[in-house]
N, C-alpha and C positions, 0 to 999 in steps of 0.2 A: 231280620225281623222282614215280613214277607210286608207287601206293601200293596190293598184290593182297589183295585179302577176304581169310579164310583160307575154305577147302573147307566146313565147317560155314556160315559168313552165307551163303554164296554159297547153299546150295543153302536157305537161308528166303527169299531174296527170288525165286527162281521160282516160287515158287507166291503170295506176295506179289501180283506181276505181273500173275499171271494171274485170281487173287479179282478184281484194280482190274476187269483187260475185260471181265472177268464184270458187273460193280457200272455197267460204263458199258454194254452192253448193256443191261441190264435195265431203267436210266433209259432210253434209249433206245424200249424197247419203252412203258413210262409214259409215255412222252410222243406216243402215237398220241389226233392227234384227236379221232375220229368215226369209225365204223363203220356202216356200212351193210346193208341187205340187202333183196335182191328176194325172196326165195324161203321167210326164215324169219320169222316176228311170233314178236322175243323176249317173253318171258315180262314184261320194266321195261325204260321205257327208263334209259338210264344217262344219265350224265351227258356223257360221253363221243360218244352211239349221236347217227349224224346223217342217221336217220331219221327220216321229218314227221310230228310227231306225230299230228296229223290222217289222215295216213296210215295207222300205225299204230294209231291207236284205229278207226280203218274198219273194218280188216283184224282188227284183233278180233272188233269186231262180227260180220264176215259169216266167222266162223271160217280163211279164208284170205288171205294178203295180193292187194290191189289195185293195178290202174295207179294212177301218181300222177295219172292225168283223170279214175277211174271217177268219176261221179253220186254216188255215196257220199262219196268221200271229197272232191269239190268242197265237201258240201254239210254234210262233216265242221269240214273248214276253215275256213268261213264260220261254223259253230254256235263253233268254238272261238277264233277272231280274236272273235268277241264276246265270249265269257266273258273271255277273258284282258284287257281292255281293264278289267272289274273286278274283276279281285285279283291278290294280293302276287304269286303266286306263276308260273312261265316257263308257255311252252306246254306243254313235257312233264312237268315236274309234274300239269298240271291234267291232263293226258291218261293220268300214272299212277293219280293221286288218282281218275281217273273209273272207270278201270277195277277200285280197291279199293270204288268204293262201290256199284256192279255186280254186286259179288261179293257182298260186305257184304248183297246188300237179296237177289239169289240163294238165301245161305242159309237165309232165314225165307222163302223162297220166293213174292216176289213176284219183279218183273222191270222193269226201265224201258231203253228206249233210251240210249245216252251221247248223243246230241240232243240227248232230251228233258229228259237232269241238265243237260247243255251250256247250254241255253238257259234253263230254269226258273230254276236258279240262280245264273246268265248274269243273268237283268232285273233278280234282288236284290239284285244288286252293284250294274249300272249305276242304281236307283233312289239310290244310298247319292252318286251325281254323285261329285266328285273324291277322297273317304274312298273305298281302297283295302278290298277285305275281303283273309279269308283263307279262301282254295276249302277246304283239309283240312278248316278248322273247319267251315265250314258244313256241308261234307259231313257231318259229325262229328252236326250240329245235325238235317241231313235223316233220317239214317240212324232219330238218338232220334224223333222224330217219327213217324214211318213204323213202327217200332214199336208204334205204341201202337195202332194199325191203321189209322189214314188214309190216303187214297190219297195218289198225287202231288201235285193241285193243293191239296186241304188242304193238303197239307205244305209245301209254295208257298208258299200263303196265313199261314199262321203262321207262318212261315222271316220270311214280307214285313214282317209285324206285330211282330215281336222285332228287326227288321232296321233298327230305326231311328237309333241311337245310331254313333258313326264310334267307329273304336279310339282305343284308352286316349293318352290325353294332348290329343284333338285336341275343338273345342265341335261340336254338331252346326249 
């Protein structure tokens, strides 16, 4: 025997079914794995962004998107790869932090190329050997030193002096 729902109950089920479809479509939209852009540079690279961090960083420095095989992109890719070996953060996060660092320096009237920042900070991290550093933390220390009036090389030298101990819990 089939039971029929009263009309008021049926009118409640129809909107609920539509809500379920909307939620399913929203969930599908959230599962987008990556996005890339050939014509614009996003302000920041999100975890879902499929843009090559080195290409984005080189384009940000140039002020416009660059071709994947452009010499500045290739050079940035090499610098970012070397730097990433010494830090805990991934390349996307290192690229984002490098832009933040550049903006913080610009606020004080100084500037350094992104490659110089990556290469300098990366050398310090590499000197720690198998103990990886926190890029964001090192950037903050770098800014603090620069704000005291030291130049790029002097700031790197001071950072290198202070970066003799590994992260917590490990022996030097």
